[in-house]
C-alpha positions in Angstrom: -109.5 145.9 -121.7 -108.4 145.9 -118.2 -107.2 148.9 -115.7 -103.6 148.7 -115.0 -103.2 148.9 -111.4 -100.8 151.4 -110.0 -98.4 150.3 -107.3 -98.4 151.9 -103.5 -95.0 154.1 -102.7 -93.0 153.1 -99.7 -94.3 156.4 -98.0 -97.8 154.8 -98.4 -96.8 151.9 -96.5 -94.8 153.8 -94.2 -97.8 155.7 -93.1 -99.9 152.6 -92.7 -97.2 151.0 -90.5 -97.1 154.0 -88.3 -100.9 154.0 -88.1 -101.1 150.3 -87.4 -98.5 150.6 -84.6 -99.8 153.7 -82.9 -103.4 151.7 -82.6 -101.8 149.1 -80.8 -99.9 151.1 -78.0 -97.0 149.2 -76.8 -98.1 145.9 -77.7 -95.8 144.2 -80.4 -96.9 143.6 -84.0 -95.7 140.8 -86.0 -94.5 141.3 -89.4 -97.1 139.3 -90.6 -99.9 141.0 -88.9 -98.8 143.9 -90.1 -98.9 142.9 -93.6 -102.6 141.9 -93.0 -103.3 145.0 -91.1 -102.1 147.4 -94.1 -103.6 145.3 -96.7 -100.4 145.0 -98.3 -100.7 142.5 -101.6 -98.0 140.0 -102.4 -97.0 142.2 -105.8 -96.1 145.2 -103.5 -94.1 142.9 -100.6 -90.7 144.4 -101.7 -92.1 148.1 -101.4 -93.3 146.9 -98.0 -90.1 145.9 -97.0 -88.5 148.9 -97.9 -90.9 150.9 -95.9 -90.3 148.7 -92.9 -86.4 149.3 -93.4 -86.8 152.8 -93.7 -88.8 153.3 -90.8 -85.9 151.1 -89.0 -83.2 153.5 -90.0 -84.9 156.6 -89.2 -85.5 155.5 -85.7 -89.0 155.4 -85.8 -89.9 151.9 -85.2 -88.0 149.0 -83.4 -88.1 145.2 -83.8 -88.4 143.5 -80.5 -88.3 139.6 -80.8 -92.1 139.7 -80.4 -92.7 142.0 -83.1 -92.5 145.9 -84.2 -93.4 148.7 -81.6 -93.5 152.7 -82.4 -90.7 154.2 -80.8 -92.4 157.3 -79.6 -94.8 154.9 -77.8 -91.9 153.1 -76.2 -90.2 156.1 -74.8 -87.3 155.2 -77.4 -85.3 157.8 -78.7 -82.3 158.3 -81.4 -79.1 159.8 -80.8 -75.4 159.8 -81.7 -72.5 158.7 -79.5 -70.4 161.2 -78.8 -67.1 159.8 -76.7 -66.5 156.6 -74.5 -64.3 155.9 -71.7 -63.2 152.4 -70.7 -66.1 152.0 -68.6 -69.0 154.0 -69.8 -70.1 156.6 -73.0 -72.1 159.8 -73.7 -74.5 160.1 -76.3 -76.6 162.9 -77.7 -80.2 162.7 -78.0 -81.2 164.2 -81.4 -84.3 165.4 -80.5 -83.1 168.1 -77.8 -79.4 167.6 -77.8 -79.4 166.1 -74.3 -76.3 164.2 -73.2 -77.1 161.2 -71.7 -74.5 158.7 -69.6 -74.4 155.0 -70.7 -72.9 152.5 -68.6 -70.5 150.5 -70.3 -72.7 147.6 -70.1 -75.3 149.0 -71.9 -73.5 150.5 -75.0 -74.2 147.2 -77.3 -70.5 147.8 -78.7 -71.7 151.3 -80.3 -68.9 153.6 -81.3 -68.4 157.4 -81.5 -70.3 158.7 -84.4 -72.6 155.5 -84.6 -76.4 156.7 -84.8 -78.3 154.6 -81.8 -81.6 153.9 -80.4 -81.8 154.4 -76.9 -84.1 154.4 -74.1 -83.7 156.0 -70.3 -83.0 153.8 -67.3 -83.5 154.9 -63.6 -80.4 157.1 -62.5 -78.2 156.6 -59.8 -77.1 160.2 -59.9 -79.9 162.3 -61.0 -78.7 162.9 -64.5 -80.0 161.3 -67.7 -78.7 157.7 -68.0 -79.8 155.2 -70.6 -79.2 152.0 -72.5 -78.8 151.5 -76.3 -81.0 149.0 -77.7 -79.9 149.1 -81.6 -77.2 150.6 -83.4 -78.8 152.1 -86.2 -76.1 153.5 -88.3 -72.4 152.7 -87.6 -69.9 155.3 -88.3 -66.3 154.7 -89.3 -64.9 153.9 -85.9 -61.3 154.4 -85.1 -59.3 153.6 -82.0 -55.8 154.3 -80.6 -53.7 152.0 -78.2 -51.0 150.0 -77.5 -50.2 146.7 -79.8 -49.7 143.4 -78.1 -48.8 139.9 -78.7 -50.4 136.6 -77.3 -49.9 133.1 -78.3 -48.7 134.7 -81.9 -52.1 136.9 -82.4 -51.8 140.8 -82.4 -54.2 142.9 -80.2 -54.5 146.5 -79.5 -55.4 147.6 -75.9 -57.6 150.5 -76.6 -56.8 154.2 -74.9 -60.6 154.2 -74.4 -63.8 152.3 -75.2 -63.1 149.1 -73.3 -60.6 147.7 -70.7 -60.3 144.4 -72.8 -57.8 143.9 -75.7 -59.3 143.9 -79.6 -58.2 141.3 -82.0 -56.1 142.8 -84.8 -56.9 140.8 -88.3 -54.7 143.1 -90.5 -51.4 145.0 -89.7 -49.9 146.4 -93.0 -47.8 149.0 -91.7 -45.8 146.7 -89.8 -46.4 147.8 -86.3 -44.5 145.7 -83.3 -45.7 145.1 -80.1 -45.2 148.1 -77.7 -45.6 150.5 -80.6 -48.7 153.3 -80.3 -51.0 152.7 -83.2 -54.2 153.7 -84.7 -56.8 151.0 -85.9 -59.6 150.8 -87.5 -63.1 148.7 -86.5 -63.2 146.2 -89.4 -65.8 143.6 -88.0 -68.3 145.0 -85.1 -69.6 142.4 -82.1 -72.4 143.4 -79.6 -69.8 144.2 -77.0 -66.4 146.5 -77.6 -64.7 143.4 -76.3 -65.8 141.3 -79.6 -64.8 144.0 -82.4 -62.1 143.1 -85.0 -59.7 145.7 -86.0 -56.7 146.6 -88.3 -53.7 148.4 -87.8 -54.0 151.7 -90.1 -51.0 153.8 -88.8 -48.1 153.3 -86.6 -46.6 156.2 -84.7 -43.7 154.5 -82.8 -42.9 153.5 -79.2 -45.8 154.1 -76.8 -43.0 155.1 -74.4 -42.2 158.1 -76.3 -45.0 161.1 -75.4 -44.7 162.3 -78.8 -45.7 159.2 -80.5 -48.8 159.3 -77.8 -49.4 162.9 -78.8 -49.4 162.2 -82.6 -51.8 159.1 -82.1 -54.2 161.4 -79.6 -54.1 163.9 -82.4 -54.7 161.5 -85.6 -57.3 159.6 -83.8 -59.4 163.0 -83.1 -59.6 163.6 -86.9 -57.2 166.9 -87.0 -54.6 166.5 -90.0 -51.5 168.3 -89.7 -51.9 169.0 -93.7 -54.2 171.1 -95.4 -56.4 170.2 -98.5 -54.7 170.9 -101.8 -57.3 173.6 -102.8 -57.0 175.2 -99.4 -53.1 175.3 -99.7 -53.0 176.5 -103.2 -55.5 179.3 -102.3 -53.3 180.3 -99.3 -50.1 179.9 -101.5 -51.7 182.4 -104.2 -52.9 185.3 -101.8 -49.3 184.8 -100.2 -47.7 185.4 -103.5 -50.3 188.5 -104.5 -49.4 190.3 -101.4 -51.3 193.3 -100.7 -52.5 194.8 -104.0 -53.1 198.7 -104.9 -56.7 198.1 -104.5 -56.6 196.7 -101.2 -56.0 199.9 -99.7 -59.2 201.4 -101.4 -61.5 202.6 -98.5 -59.4 202.2 -95.7 -58.4 204.7 -92.9 -54.7 205.0 -93.1 -52.8 204.3 -89.9 -49.0 203.8 -91.0 -48.1 207.0 -89.2 -49.3 206.0 -85.9 -47.4 204.3 -83.2 -48.9 200.8 -83.2 -46.8 197.4 -82.2 -47.6 194.1 -81.3 -46.9 192.6 -77.8 -46.4 188.8 -77.9 -44.3 185.7 -77.0 -41.0 185.7 -78.1 -41.5 182.4 -79.9 -45.1 183.7 -81.5 -45.0 183.9 -85.5 -48.9 184.4 -86.0 -49.0 188.0 -84.7 -53.2 188.6 -85.4 -53.3 191.7 -82.8 -51.5 195.2 -82.5 -52.0 198.5 -80.3 -51.8 201.9 -80.2 -52.4 204.2 -77.2 -52.5 208.1 -76.3 -53.8 210.6 -74.3 -57.1 212.8 -75.2 -58.8 215.0 -73.6 -60.6 213.6 -70.3 -58.7 210.4 -71.0 -57.5 207.6 -73.5 -57.8 206.7 -76.9 -57.1 203.2 -77.6 -56.6 201.2 -80.5 -56.8 197.6 -80.9 -55.8 196.6 -84.8 -56.4 193.1 -85.5 -54.8 191.0 -88.6 -58.0 191.6 -91.3 -58.1 187.7 -91.8 -61.7 187.9 -93.3 -60.3 190.0 -96.6 -58.4 186.8 -97.5 -60.7 184.0 -96.3 -63.7 184.6 -98.4 -67.1 182.9 -97.4 -67.2 179.3 -98.8 -63.9 179.5 -100.1 -61.9 176.3 -99.6 -59.7 178.4 -96.9 -63.1 179.1 -95.0 -64.7 175.6 -95.4 -61.4 174.1 -93.9 -61.2 176.9 -91.4 -64.7 176.0 -90.4 -64.0 172.4 -90.0 -61.1 173.0 -87.7 -62.7 175.5 -85.8 -59.8 176.7 -84.0 -55.6 176.2 -83.8 -54.6 173.5 -81.4 -51.8 174.0 -79.3 -49.7 171.1 -77.7 -46.5 170.7 -76.0 -44.7 173.2 -78.0 -46.1 173.1 -81.3 -48.9 174.2 -82.7 -51.3 172.8 -85.4 -52.7 175.9 -87.2 -56.4 176.6 -88.4 -54.8 178.2 -91.3 -52.0 177.4 -93.5 -48.6 179.2 -92.3 -48.9 181.3 -95.7 -51.3 183.4 -94.0 -51.1 182.8 -90.2 -47.1 183.2 -90.2 -47.3 185.3 -93.4 -49.4 188.0 -95.0 -51.8 187.8 -92.1 -49.4 188.3 -89.5 -48.5 191.9 -88.1 -44.8 191.9 -88.7 -43.1 194.9 -87.7 -42.3 197.3 -90.5 -44.5 196.0 -93.1 -48.1 197.5 -94.4 -50.7 195.0 -93.2 -54.5 195.1 -93.5 -56.2 195.4 -90.2 -59.6 195.7 -88.9 -59.3 198.0 -85.9 -61.6 198.8 -83.3 -60.8 202.7 -82.1 -62.1 203.2 -78.3 -62.3 206.8 -76.7 -62.3 206.4 -72.5 -62.7 208.8 -69.8 -60.3 209.0 -67.1 -61.8 206.2 -65.3 -61.8 204.0 -68.1 -65.3 204.1 -69.0 -66.1 203.7 -72.5 -67.3 206.8 -74.3 -67.4 205.7 -77.7 -66.1 203.2 -80.1 -65.6 202.7 -83.9 -64.7 199.8 -86.1 -62.7 200.4 -89.3 -61.0 198.8 -91.7 -57.2 200.2 -91.8 -53.7 199.8 -93.1 -51.6 199.5 -90.4 -47.4 199.5 -90.1 -46.4 197.7 -86.8 -43.2 199.9 -85.2 -41.9 197.1 -83.4 -42.5 193.3 -82.5 -42.8 193.4 -78.6 -42.0 190.5 -76.5 -44.0 190.1 -73.1 -40.6 189.4 -71.2 -38.8 192.5 -72.4 -41.8 194.7 -71.7 -42.0 193.2 -68.1 -38.5 194.3 -67.7 -39.2 198.0 -69.0 -42.0 198.5 -66.4 -39.9 197.0 -63.5 -37.2 199.0 -64.7 -34.8 195.9 -65.2 -34.5 196.2 -68.9 -31.0 196.3 -70.6 -29.3 198.9 -72.6 -30.3 196.8 -75.6 -34.2 196.5 -74.7 -34.4 200.0 -74.3 -32.9 200.9 -77.4 -35.4 198.4 -79.2 -38.6 200.1 -77.7 -37.3 203.6 -77.5 -40.0 204.8 -80.3 -42.7 203.1 -78.2 -41.4 203.6 -74.5 -43.6 206.3 -73.7 -46.9 204.4 -74.9 -46.0 201.4 -72.9 -46.3 203.2 -70.0 -49.5 205.0 -70.8 -50.6 201.6 -71.4 -49.5 200.3 -68.0 -51.6 203.2 -66.3 -54.8 202.6 -68.6 -54.5 198.6 -67.8 -54.2 199.5 -63.9 -57.7 201.3 -63.8 -59.3 198.6 -65.9 -58.0 196.0 -63.7 -59.4 198.2 -60.8 -63.0 198.2 -62.8 -63.1 194.6 -63.3 -62.8 193.9 -59.6 -65.4 196.5 -58.6 -68.3 195.2 -61.1 -67.6 191.8 -59.0 -65.7 189.8 -61.7 -64.3 187.0 -60.0 -60.1 186.8 -60.0 -59.9 183.2 -60.4 -56.6 181.6 -61.2 -56.0 178.4 -63.5 -52.7 176.5 -63.3 -51.3 176.5 -66.2 -48.2 174.3 -67.3 -45.1 174.8 -69.3 -43.5 171.7 -70.8 -39.8 172.2 -71.8 -38.9 170.4 -74.7 -35.6 169.2 -75.8 -34.1 168.7 -79.3 -35.1 165.2 -79.0 -38.7 165.9 -78.4 -38.6 164.8 -75.1 -40.2 166.3 -72.0 -37.1 167.2 -69.7 -38.9 169.5 -67.3 -42.5 170.7 -66.1 -42.8 174.3 -64.7 -46.1 176.7 -63.8 -46.7 179.2 -66.7 -46.2 182.5 -65.3 -48.0 185.8 -66.3 -46.3 189.3 -66.0 -47.7 192.4 -66.2 -47.5 192.9 -70.2 -49.8 189.7 -70.2 -52.6 191.4 -68.0 -52.0 194.6 -70.1 -53.1 192.7 -73.6 -55.8 190.8 -72.1 -57.8 194.1 -70.9 -57.3 195.6 -73.9 -58.5 192.6 -75.9 -61.4 192.4 -73.3 -62.4 196.0 -74.3 -62.6 195.2 -78.3 -64.4 191.7 -77.7 -66.9 194.0 -75.4 -67.1 196.7 -78.1 -67.7 194.2 -80.8 -70.5 192.4 -79.1 -72.4 195.6 -77.5 -72.5 196.8 -81.4 -74.2 193.6 -82.6 -76.7 193.5 -79.4 -77.8 197.2 -79.8 -77.9 196.7 -83.6 -80.1 193.3 -83.2 -77.7 191.9 -85.9 -77.0 188.1 -86.2 -73.8 187.4 -84.0 -71.5 184.8 -82.8 -70.9 185.9 -78.9 -68.8 184.3 -76.0 -71.4 183.3 -73.4 -70.8 182.0 -70.1 -74.1 181.0 -68.3 -74.6 181.2 -64.6 -73.6 178.3 -62.6 -76.5 175.7 -62.3 -78.3 175.0 -58.9 -76.9 171.6 -58.9 -73.0 173.2 -59.2 -74.0 175.8 -56.6 -75.6 173.4 -54.2 -71.8 171.1 -54.3 -70.1 174.4 -54.1 -71.7 175.4 -50.9 -71.2 171.8 -49.6 -67.7 171.8 -50.3 -67.3 175.2 -48.7 -69.2 174.1 -45.4 -67.0 170.9 -44.8 -64.2 172.8 -45.3 -65.2 175.6 -42.8 -65.2 177.9 -45.4 -67.4 181.2 -44.9 -69.3 182.2 -48.0 -72.0 184.8 -48.6 -75.6 183.7 -48.4 -77.8 184.3 -51.6 -80.8 183.3 -53.1 -79.4 183.8 -56.7 -75.7 183.8 -57.6 -73.7 186.8 -58.8 -70.6 186.8 -59.9 -69.6 189.1 -56.9 -70.5 186.6 -54.4 -67.6 184.4 -56.0 -65.2 187.3 -56.0 -66.1 187.7 -52.1 -65.0 184.0 -51.5 -61.6 184.5 -53.4 -61.0 187.9 -51.6 -61.7 186.6 -48.3 -59.4 183.6 -48.8 -56.6 184.8 -51.0 -53.9 184.6 -48.2 -55.3 181.0 -46.9 -53.0 178.1 -47.7 -56.2 176.4 -48.9 -56.9 179.0 -51.7 -55.9 176.9 -54.6 -58.3 174.4 -53.7 -61.1 176.8 -53.0 -60.3 178.7 -56.4 -60.5 175.1 -58.0 -63.8 174.5 -56.4 -65.1 177.5 -57.7 -63.8 176.8 -60.7 -65.7 173.4 -61.1 -69.0 175.0 -59.8 -68.9 177.4 -63.2 -70.6 176.7 -66.3 -68.5 176.2 -69.5 -67.7 179.4 -71.7 -69.1 178.7 -75.3 -70.5 180.3 -78.4 -73.9 181.3 -79.2 -76.2 183.2 -81.7 -77.8 184.8 -78.4 -76.3 187.6 -76.0 -76.9 186.0 -72.7 -73.7 187.5 -71.0 -70.4 186.4 -69.6 -70.9 185.3 -65.8 -67.0 185.0 -65.5 -66.2 188.4 -66.3 -69.4 190.2 -65.2 -70.2 191.6 -68.2 -73.5 191.9 -70.4 -71.8 192.2 -73.8 -68.7 189.7 -74.7 -67.6 188.1 -77.9 -64.5 186.8 -79.9 -62.9 189.2 -82.3 -59.3 189.3 -81.3 -58.0 186.0 -82.6 -59.2 185.6 -86.4 -56.1 183.7 -87.0 -56.6 181.2 -84.5 -60.4 181.1 -83.9 -63.1 180.8 -86.5 -66.1 183.0 -84.2 -63.5 185.7 -84.5 -63.3 185.4 -88.2 -67.3 184.8 -88.5 -67.8 188.3 -86.5 -65.0 189.9 -88.6 -67.3 189.1 -91.9 -70.2 190.3 -90.2 -68.7 193.6 -88.9 -67.3 194.3 -92.1 -70.7 194.3 -94.0 -71.7 196.5 -90.9 -68.9 199.1 -92.0 -70.1 198.6 -95.6 -73.3 200.2 -94.3 -75.6 197.2 -94.7 -79.0 197.4 -92.6 -79.6 194.9 -90.0 -82.6 193.3 -92.2 -80.0 192.7 -94.7 -77.6 191.1 -92.5 -80.5 189.1 -90.8 -81.0 187.3 -93.9 -77.4 186.8 -94.8 -76.0 185.6 -91.6 -78.8 184.2 -89.5 -78.2 180.7 -90.2 -74.7 181.1 -90.6 -74.2 182.3 -87.0 -76.1 179.1 -85.6 -73.9 177.0 -87.4 -70.7 178.8 -86.4 -71.4 179.0 -83.2 -72.4 175.2 -83.0 -69.1 174.1 -84.8 -66.8 176.5 -82.7 -68.3 175.1 -79.7 -67.7 171.5 -80.4 -63.8 172.1 -81.7 -63.1 174.1 -79.1 -64.2 171.2 -76.6 -62.2 168.3 -78.9 -58.9 171.0 -79.3 -59.0 171.5 -75.0 -59.1 167.4 -74.7 -56.4 167.0 -77.2 -54.1 169.4 -75.5 -55.0 168.2 -72.0 -54.2 164.5 -73.2 -51.0 165.5 -74.9 -49.9 167.2 -71.9 -50.4 164.5 -69.5 -48.3 162.2 -71.6 -45.3 164.5 -71.7 -45.8 165.0 -67.9 -45.8 161.1 -67.6 -42.7 161.0 -69.6 -41.2 164.0 -67.6 -42.0 161.8 -64.1 -41.0 158.7 -65.5 -37.2 159.7 -64.6 -38.5 160.8 -61.1 -39.7 157.5 -60.0 -38.7 156.8 -56.4 -38.2 160.7 -55.6 -40.4 162.0 -52.9 -42.4 165.6 -53.4 -44.3 167.7 -51.3 -48.0 168.5 -52.8 -51.8 169.5 -51.9 -54.5 167.1 -52.0 -56.3 168.7 -55.3 -59.5 166.4 -55.4 -60.8 163.2 -53.7 -63.0 160.2 -54.8 -64.0 157.2 -53.3 -60.8 155.3 -55.1 -58.2 157.7 -53.5 -57.3 161.1 -54.2 -55.2 163.5 -56.4 -52.2 165.4 -54.9 -50.8 168.6 -57.3 -47.0 169.5 -57.1 -46.0 172.6 -57.0 -45.0 172.2 -60.7 -48.7 171.6 -61.6 -47.7 167.6 -62.5 -50.9 165.9 -60.9 -51.3 162.2 -59.6 -53.4 159.7 -57.7 -52.7 158.1 -54.6 -54.9 155.0 -55.1 -56.9 153.9 -51.8 -55.1 150.6 -52.2 -51.8 152.2 -51.1 -53.2 153.5 -48.1 -52.3 150.0 -46.2 -52.2 151.4 -42.7 -56.0 151.5 -42.0 -59.5 150.9 -43.9 -60.4 154.3 -45.5 -64.4 155.6 -46.4 -64.8 158.1 -48.5 -67.4 160.9 -47.1 -68.7 161.3 -50.6 -67.2 165.0 -51.1 -63.9 166.2 -49.5 -62.2 163.4 -47.6 -61.1 159.8 -47.0 -61.5 158.7 -43.2 -59.3 155.9 -41.2 -62.2 153.8 -39.8 -59.9 152.5 -36.8 -57.4 155.4 -36.7 -59.7 158.6 -37.3 -56.6 159.6 -39.8 -58.3 162.2 -42.4 -56.9 163.0 -45.9 -59.1 165.8 -46.8 -59.1 168.4 -49.9 -56.4 171.1 -49.2 -54.2 169.1 -47.1 -50.5 168.9 -47.5 -49.1 165.5 -48.1 -45.5 164.2 -48.8 -45.8 161.6 -51.6 -43.6 159.3 -53.5 -43.8 158.7 -57.4 -44.5 154.9 -58.1 -45.4 154.9 -61.5 -45.7 157.0 -64.6 -47.6 155.8 -67.6 -46.7 157.7 -70.9 -48.8 156.2 -72.7 -52.1 156.7 -70.8 -50.7 159.9 -69.1 -51.6 158.7 -65.6 -49.1 159.1 -62.6 -49.1 157.2 -59.6 -48.0 158.3 -56.2 -47.7 156.7 -52.6 -48.0 158.4 -49.4 -44.9 158.7 -47.3 
């Protein structure tokens, strides 16, 4: 009786194929040659085919026209497409997470979320640049844009991805030309212009900022609605309220003078403060809503909060991280209501240096819902009798707060933290959801006071974690890169701005440049140059410090209603206060903090982009009513295609080089455009008078012309 031959597995042939291709170096091997060299029998051809397919999908081999090659031998790597503009894109390598710039013609029609095979090409900038050679795995690709019609055929003009129109094959929602829509790619080509798409959502006229904002948000994958299981959990928590056993093992601070300070329209009050003088200094209490008591790890609410990562604020609206039953309800530190809190009690000496701190689970009862504007009036003695009455129980505390904050702000300056300014805009939206004005957002003294107190609590949380060697989510800000520092020096030198000479940059060097030029007309531009020179702050499990704040220890502890990292460290600190040791905490949270840090950084980047894109649409809507009007502005940045001018109300628009018709202008590569014949210069920081010539609500682009 003959012995039954066993089949080889796909893994067996995968190993054989990789061995053969490695031996052949960069020389392609045809399929037939591979079959021969691996001694594959005809009866196992399907298994061999499966092995080839798996290796291709894993990005380990690539099928060139002349045969297969080993990707590692060819310098090919797998990556995920992260984002696209109309003329280029970025991919992230899977091996080392490096971001690689891809010119549009080398994207091969790849879309965000696609897994691709790519290789590096000579870079024009010194930064990694590459070419996509294969789309290994297609993600579900959606695009937002404006619907148009030509010869009875519908097309979408995408907001990103390509300058070319993409053909629409289905339009079941009845969108009309001129509408802002969301479409899903139904058929792929080898370039973006060859794709075909189906309209899946219509947001209304592309001339309305509210329509364009909705498209931006939907295209980003963020939903206004919460999943049913998360909603039900939130409703159950809200209905139950605070139960008798919730008070157990909590420090009772309901008799303490504790109150919130926020904007008048805020409904999610997640931080409150208390303050009093003690022997030799001050005792500050920072009391934060105990969100982690309600949002338990791996619950439906927690999973959804991790996905969202942060609340998103745009125009005069918010898309919350947690359902309103929590964010505006049981977790909001409303006045005259018992609330569960996580408190950081800090003792400071007369110089506002931290002597000691302690974290407690507490129950508090806020005395008053403080409003920034009203407290600012109390501090500058312009408050009305009505306001004085409202704050009568906390008036003395307000002035102690002011006293302590002054010392803290002076300390921040002493340690060399640069006092950078960010120009924030406030959009005035009417009842028709139309932007009717744009004004700079101003900060009064009470806003600065609360910022200083929150910084202290955040610092204490990070210090506790670092000194205890426990897993944690830190808020870090790395030192500026050598490349960015070199650019900063070039900018300042060209603008004849003195700067301190240094071998390694410290926060104090930035502070010195700012302080020496604070009264200069060019201060706003110098401020922006330094801002652009800095790294982006992010979340990480390693405590490397915060450059911008000149702090060794920093985290985000104070906003668990609207930021997941804060919720994550509340959960960890809850176990610390319960007495668990570092070994147990490491086992429980080591992988969690890595995942939470990566997710929180990614969602923050998405949220910031959404907020900026939506703001640009609303600004364009406002400027659409100002066409033909003239404005004074300052040149905020210069490029090879023109320069941007920022108006006093924070609106920014482009003066395209083609509109400078009096001469031919050349870009110096850094700060100015210079006329070849006249020698006329438009440089960074110059004041110019411009006329608004166009404002595209859909793209958020505003165009100016120099008068």
